[in-house]
C-alpha angles and dihedrals in degrees: 000000000000120000114247112217126186133190119297121236091253092052091050092050092049090050092050092049093049091047091050092049092050091047092050090049092051091049091049091052091050092049092047091048091051092049092047092047091049091049092048091051091049092049091049092048094049094046092049090049090047094052091048098048094045090050091048094048093045092053091052101037098046087069095057108132095011117141119163118176093174106054099037138059105248131201100236100193088115134040101283093190091062091040091051091051092050095049095043093048094042108044087151116050118226134188109280095032096101123059096204094046109026094173094055113108146106113298138195110230113242119243095358096316119144120279130240118228124198120185134185121211145142118258143131093242136027125234091281094053093252119145093196090225098307112136137209091032091286116172125240141162109298125193117196123190120200121192145133120268117179094335092313124114103225136179127209119196128208140182100249092205091063091046091052092048095238093116128050122231143083115306108238133164134180126214130216130186111239097182140359127220096033109158097181138012116189133176134193124187124222108220128203124223097238136359092229105037107032121106090219096269121127119242095190143001123237137177126247094267089066097050097089092059094044091050091051088054090051090247104146129210105247103164138029127212114197131187128191128186112204129193126204121254097230123076093184094095119089145177093055107146113251110242143168114248122192123205111209109306098342130110113273121270115226113230129209129233096244100063137051116236130194136174122223121193135178137175119208135182113227107246095219096052129085080147102267132146116211096186140004092227 
């Protein structure tokens, strides 16, 4: 009769230890894979959002100060010569520009807060797609306001003719959300040397609080530099090192370890400006 021999206690213990080690390793690989996959998805989402918002802002902001009475069909219910002079000489709206809303204007955010950007341009719709009652796709003076509201980059559009008080009616404006999860929106303004001699190139960049003095010196805004800090939607990722991220000239923003953050910046030359002034009005 053959002897039947089983595992010894030591062999069983060794098997249990090896099995535990293998199980822990498999779990660790699964956890790492989940974290990596979550991070990759967050990076892709933020980068896609960044490309979109920079394209959208570029399309809108490049037109700041543009007023073309030759190549477009204008609504001529107001004096378009005076309107053209106003828009071309005020691509960036400042407090005091608008009779019906004197406080409306571009602002530098205090202590690193996000900026507010107000632009004047000619178009047949504002940034929300509203025509403000103008028909047949006729162009008029559009005022767009860009700012952060509850971590959303929003735009509010106005009829500039109502704001300037040259058209009667009730001042209304609609707001649309351009992008969620925006932690910072910053703007710098490229300033020319002189409104009559510059070739349209900026010689320095300033913040919104310096625009009134540059305008008084006939130094026109010819470029815009914008910076946007985006945060990922998902908070399921972890173990991302906390860091300080600066947007343009502002104080750094401290990130957390559960979201992916990325800064997007772009500098654009205003299409209308080779730094000329058609009228002093």
